[in-house]
C-alpha positions as CSV (number, residue, x, y, z in Angstrom):
1,M,0.0,0.0,0.0
2,R,1.4,3.4,-1.0
3,Y,1.2,6.2,1.6
4,D,0.0,9.6,0.6
5,L,3.0,11.3,2.1
6,K,1.8,14.8,1.1
7,L,-1.5,14.1,3.0
8,I,0.4,12.8,6.0
9,H,2.6,16.0,6.0
10,E,-0.5,18.2,5.8
11,L,-2.1,16.3,8.7
12,C,1.1,16.8,10.7
13,Q,0.9,20.5,10.1
14,E,-2.7,20.6,11.2
15,L,-1.9,18.7,14.4
16,G,1.2,20.7,15.1
17,L,3.6,17.8,14.5
18,R,7.0,18.5,13.0
19,S,7.4,16.6,9.7
20,S,9.7,17.0,6.7
21,F,10.4,15.3,3.4
22,R,13.9,13.7,3.2
23,S,13.2,12.7,-0.4
24,D,10.1,12.4,-2.6
25,D,9.4,9.0,-1.2
26,L,10.3,9.5,2.5
27,L,8.6,11.6,5.1
28,A,10.0,11.9,8.7
29,I,7.9,12.9,11.7
30,E,9.7,14.1,14.9
31,L,8.3,12.5,18.0
32,G,10.9,13.7,20.5
33,E,14.7,13.8,20.9
34,D,16.2,11.0,18.8
35,C,12.8,9.6,18.0
36,V,11.8,10.0,14.4
37,L,9.1,8.0,12.7
38,V,9.5,7.5,9.0
39,F,7.0,6.6,6.3
40,Q,8.6,5.5,3.0
41,N,7.1,4.5,-0.3
42,A,9.1,1.9,-2.3
43,E,8.8,1.0,-6.0
44,R,6.6,-1.9,-5.2
45,D,3.5,-1.3,-3.1
46,D,4.3,-4.4,-1.0
47,D,7.6,-2.8,0.1
48,C,6.3,0.4,1.6
49,L,7.6,0.8,5.1
50,V,7.1,2.5,8.5
51,A,10.0,2.6,11.0
52,F,11.9,4.6,13.5
53,D,15.4,5.9,12.6
54,G,18.0,3.5,13.8
55,T,15.8,0.5,14.4
56,P,14.4,-2.3,12.2
57,W,11.9,-1.4,9.5
58,H,8.3,-2.7,9.6
59,T,6.0,-3.2,6.6
60,H,2.4,-2.1,7.1
61,D,-0.8,-1.9,5.3
62,V,-3.5,-1.4,7.9
63,F,-2.2,-1.2,11.4
64,I,-3.6,-4.0,13.6
65,F,-3.1,-3.6,17.3
66,A,-4.1,-6.7,19.5
67,D,-4.1,-7.6,23.1
68,G,-3.4,-10.9,24.9
69,R,-7.2,-11.7,25.1
70,G,-7.7,-11.5,21.3
71,Y,-9.3,-8.1,21.2
72,Y,-7.9,-5.8,18.5
73,T,-8.4,-2.6,16.6
74,E,-7.4,-1.7,13.1
75,M,-6.3,1.8,12.1
76,D,-5.1,3.3,8.8
77,Y,-1.9,5.3,8.7
78,L,-3.7,8.7,9.0
79,D,-5.5,7.5,12.2
80,V,-2.1,6.3,13.6
81,V,-0.6,9.8,13.1
82,S,-3.7,11.4,14.8
83,G,-3.3,8.8,17.6
84,L,0.2,9.9,18.2
85,K,-1.0,13.4,19.0
86,D,-4.0,12.4,21.1
87,G,-2.3,9.6,23.1
88,R,-4.0,6.5,21.6
89,I,-0.8,5.5,19.9
90,L,2.4,5.1,22.0
91,V,6.0,4.4,21.4
92,C,7.4,1.1,22.7
93,E,11.1,0.5,22.9
94,R,13.1,-2.6,23.5
95,W,16.4,-2.1,25.4
96,L,19.0,-4.8,25.9
97,D,22.1,-4.1,28.1
98,S,21.3,-0.4,28.1
99,R,21.2,-0.3,24.3
100,L,18.1,0.5,22.1
101,V,17.5,-2.5,19.9
102,D,14.0,-1.9,18.6
103,R,11.2,0.7,18.6
104,W,7.6,0.4,17.4
105,L,4.1,1.7,17.8
106,I,1.5,0.3,20.1
107,H,-2.1,1.1,20.9
108,R,-2.8,2.4,24.4
109,D,-5.7,-0.1,24.9
110,F,-4.6,-3.0,22.7
111,H,-1.1,-4.4,23.3
112,D,0.6,-7.5,24.7
113,E,4.3,-6.4,24.7
114,F,5.3,-7.6,28.1
115,K,4.9,-11.4,27.9
116,Y,7.7,-11.6,25.4
117,M,10.5,-10.1,27.5
118,D,13.8,-11.7,28.1
119,E,15.5,-11.5,31.5
120,K,18.1,-8.9,30.5
121,E,15.6,-6.9,28.5
122,E,13.8,-3.7,29.3
123,V,10.6,-2.5,27.6
124,R,9.9,1.2,27.8
125,V,6.5,2.7,26.7
126,H,6.0,6.4,26.4
127,R,3.7,8.9,24.8
128,P,5.6,10.9,22.2
129,V,7.0,14.2,23.1
130,I,5.3,16.5,20.6
131,S,6.9,19.8,19.9
132,V,4.0,22.0,18.8
133,I,4.7,24.2,15.8
134,R,3.6,27.7,16.4
135,H,2.2,29.6,13.3
136,E,2.8,33.3,13.4
137,T,0.5,35.7,11.7
138,V,1.9,38.6,9.8
139,A,0.1,41.9,10.2
């Protein structure tokens, strides 16, 4: 599935999220210090990606968030971006020996991240730090 990167960028501007094009097919959204979410369109629709800088890439069509009881919710990529702003979507990080090894998105109400932890592993979940863009009016 191809992402409408221009539409994501416009939504970010509406929500006050900082986003920028790194290339025609790659949009970056700043979610805090050293926490940048990237949407990338590839030549093939099957290879379009969502990831955080410095961690493994994930392929997505519709985002499906599930909990350990089998309940789930589906969200399209625009709803996910909106969810980052309103707190429905959180950032989950996997740390091993004080080193970040993965980062991904989870839903506030539908997740089961903790049952897969190793003994030397730490999982951190946080709401993105959103730097609100201030628009100035010229008189």
